N, C-alpha and C positions, 0 to 999 in steps of 0.2 A: 383728430385722427391719431391713433397710436402709431409708434414707429413700426411695430410688427405689421399692422394693417397696411401701412404705407408701403412696406417692403413687399407684401404679398401683391398689392395692386401694381407696383412697379415691376414685379417679376424678379426682384433682387433676391439672392439667396439669404437664408436665415443666418444670424450670427453663429460663429463657430461653436461657442459654448452651448447654444441651444441645440445645434446639430449633435454635438457629443452627448448631451443629456438624452436626446432621443435615441441614440445608439445604445446607451446604457440601459434605458428602459426596455428597448426591444430585446437586448440580450438577457435581461432579467426575466422577461416573459418566456423567452426560448428556453432558458435554463430551468424555469419553473415547470415547463411542459416536460422536460427531461426528468426532473425530480419526481414527477407524477407518473413515471413509467413510460413516458413518450406518447401518452394518449389521455385526453381529458375533454370534458365539456367546457364551454366558455364560462359557465357559472363557477365550476370547480376551479378552473385555472385562475379566474379573477380573484376568487377568495384566497387562493394559495399565494398569489403575488401581492395581495392587498391593494388592488386597483379597481377602479370602476369598470364594469363590463363593457361599456361603450368605448372607453379608452383602450382596453385590451383588444377589443375587436378591430379597432383601427390599426393597431400594430400587427395583429395576426394577419390582417389583409395584406400588409406590406410583406410580411414574412412568407406568406403563401405565394405572392407574386415572384419572390426570389427562390422559390422551391425549397425553402427551409421548413415549411409547414404545409401539410395537406389536410383535406377534410374528408371524412367518411360520409358519403352521401346518405347512407342508411341511418346512421345514428346522429349525424351532424357533429360528432366529436372531432377534435383537432388532433393530428398526429404529426410526429416528426417526419419531415419530407425527405426526398431523395438527396437533396444537397446537404442536409444535416448528416445523413448517413455517410456521404463522401468525406465530409469534414472529420467525422468520427473515425473513419477508417484510416485517414491520413495520420491522425493523432496516434492511433493504435500502433501503426507501423513504427512510430518514433518512440514508443513507450519502452525505454531501456531501463531496467531496474538498477543497473550499475551506475549509469549516468544520473538517474533520479536520486540516488542515495548519496552521492559524493558530498554535496554541501551539508546535508544532514549529518553525515558521518563525522565531518570535521567539527560541526557544532556540538555533537554529542561528546566527542573527545575533549573539547574545550570545557564543556559544562561539567563533566564527570572527572576529568583528569585521569582517565583510565584508557587502557588499550582497547580499541574498537576495530571491528572489521566486518566486511561484507563477504559472504560466501555464496556460491551457487553449486548445484549438484553437477558434478562432472562425471566422466566415464569411470573414474576410479573411486569416487566418493565426493563428499563435500569439499570444495576447493576454494581457498581464500583468493579473492580477486581485488579487494581494496583493503588497505591496512593503515591505521592511524595510531600513533603512539604518543603518550604524554611527554612532558619535559623530562621526567625521570621514569623511563620505561621499565616494565617488569621484564627481567631476562627470560626470554622464551626461545624455543627452537622452531617457531612457526613464523612464516612470512608469506608474502604474496606467492601463490602457487602451491603452498602446502596443502596436502590432502589430510583431512581429519577423520577419525573413526566415527562410525555411525552409532555405535552402542555406548561409547565412553565419553564423547564430547557433547556439550550442550548443542552445538551447531548440528552435529549428526543426528541427535535425537529429534530436533525440529524437523529435519528431513524425513525421519521415520514417521513422525506424527502427522505431517501435513502433505507429504508427497505420495500420491497414489501411483506408484511406478514399480513395475516388476523388477527393474534393475536395482532399486533400493532394497527390496526384500531379499534379492539374491545376494547382494553384497553383505547385508546384515547377517544372513545365515552363514555365509563363509567366515565372517568375522567372529561370530559366536563359536563356530566349530574350531577355530584356531586359538580361542581365548584360554588362558591358563586357569586352573582351578581357583586361584586366588582372585582372579578378576570375575569369574562366573558367580562367585558367592555374593557379589555386589548387586546382582540382578535377581528378579523373581525366578525361582527354580522351575515352576510348572510351565510358565509362558513368558520368558524373558522379553522377547520382542513385542508381544502384545501388551505386556505390562508397561513398557516404555511408551508405546503409542497411546495407551489410555491416559497415562499420567500427563503427557504433553498436551494432548487435546483438551483434557479437563482444565489444565492451568492456562492454556493458550501460550505457553512458553516452556522452555527447558532450563533447568537449573542443575548444575553439577558442582560438587565440592570435593576436591582431591580425587576425582575419578579418572580424568584423562591424564593430568599432570599433577604430581604430588605438590601440595602447597598452593595450588592454583584453583580458584573457583571461577565459574562463568555463568552468564545468563544469555540465552538466545531466544529471539522471537522471529516469527515469519513475516515476510513481506509479500502481499498478495497483489495480483493484477485484476483486471476487469472481469476475468473469467472465474474468479474465486480460487485461482491456482496459486500456490506458493511459488514465487519466482526467485526469491533470494532469502538469505538468513542474515539477520543483524545480530552481532554478538559483542558483548563486553566481557573482559576478564581482568582479574587482578589477584593479588595475594590473598589467600584465604584468611578471613578475619579482618581484612582492611576495608571491606565495604559490605553493605547490607544486601544479602542474597535472598531475602524474603520475597515471595511472589507479589506481596502487596507493599513492598518497600519502595523507597524513593527511586532507586536505580531501575528496578523493574517497571515501575509506573512511567518513568520518563522514556524508557525504551519502547514501551507500548505506544506512547504518544508519537514518538519519532517514526516508528514503523507504520503507524496509521497514516501519518503525513506522507511518507514515501508511497505507500499503497494508494493513497488518494490521487497522487500525481500519475499513477499508472492506470487510473480509471476505476479503482476499486471503491465500492460504496459500502460503508459500514452498516451492518444489519442492526435494526433497532432492537 
């Protein structure tokens, strides 16, 4: 008689390692159901998690008993249950883009040795809320609390491109109206705001060179939440010519990876 059989007959609990492995398998099945859109047949779910349907059914039964999964009586498909919704709602309430970005921001500064910051859209415009400088910082007049322009900064242009907010449009129009002729010539003459929005959306980022501050270049990328809404902007900047500002360069590529990681922690799923 095996030790496992003896334990079952004696009514003793399974070893801790076996119980933990069972939890891991159950969570993998639950996450698999979520990855399939929250609804799937047993066959499709089993194929997705690469497990035998009989094994998946045993776990699904336990998950159903706990309210994490339910079954549609008409189609026999399995769905995420009420308890899964409650867990998701609790996580959503804790999804703070600033907190989620802090560790990644430090990692990015250490990796690039460049000034990095996180900004969010405030009442007066894009506002810096977290700021990290390298050992030899670039001399700038921006810090936490600084409000950046929408039309001339990379951060502001990401707001223009990805925030569907009438407040953003109004501030941008005001900014354009107050711009000097020298600044206006940097923009498209026929449709300056629309031109920025199209450029940013097409590239998935904003890049400026000597536009907001002379001698300073910057790259900014959006951070999204589970609703596909841009919740914050990640920006790096440095002396013009001291780093690669190409959209497919090493800095921009790393920034997109970091922004995707932060967005994922906020529940955002990258589109295929």
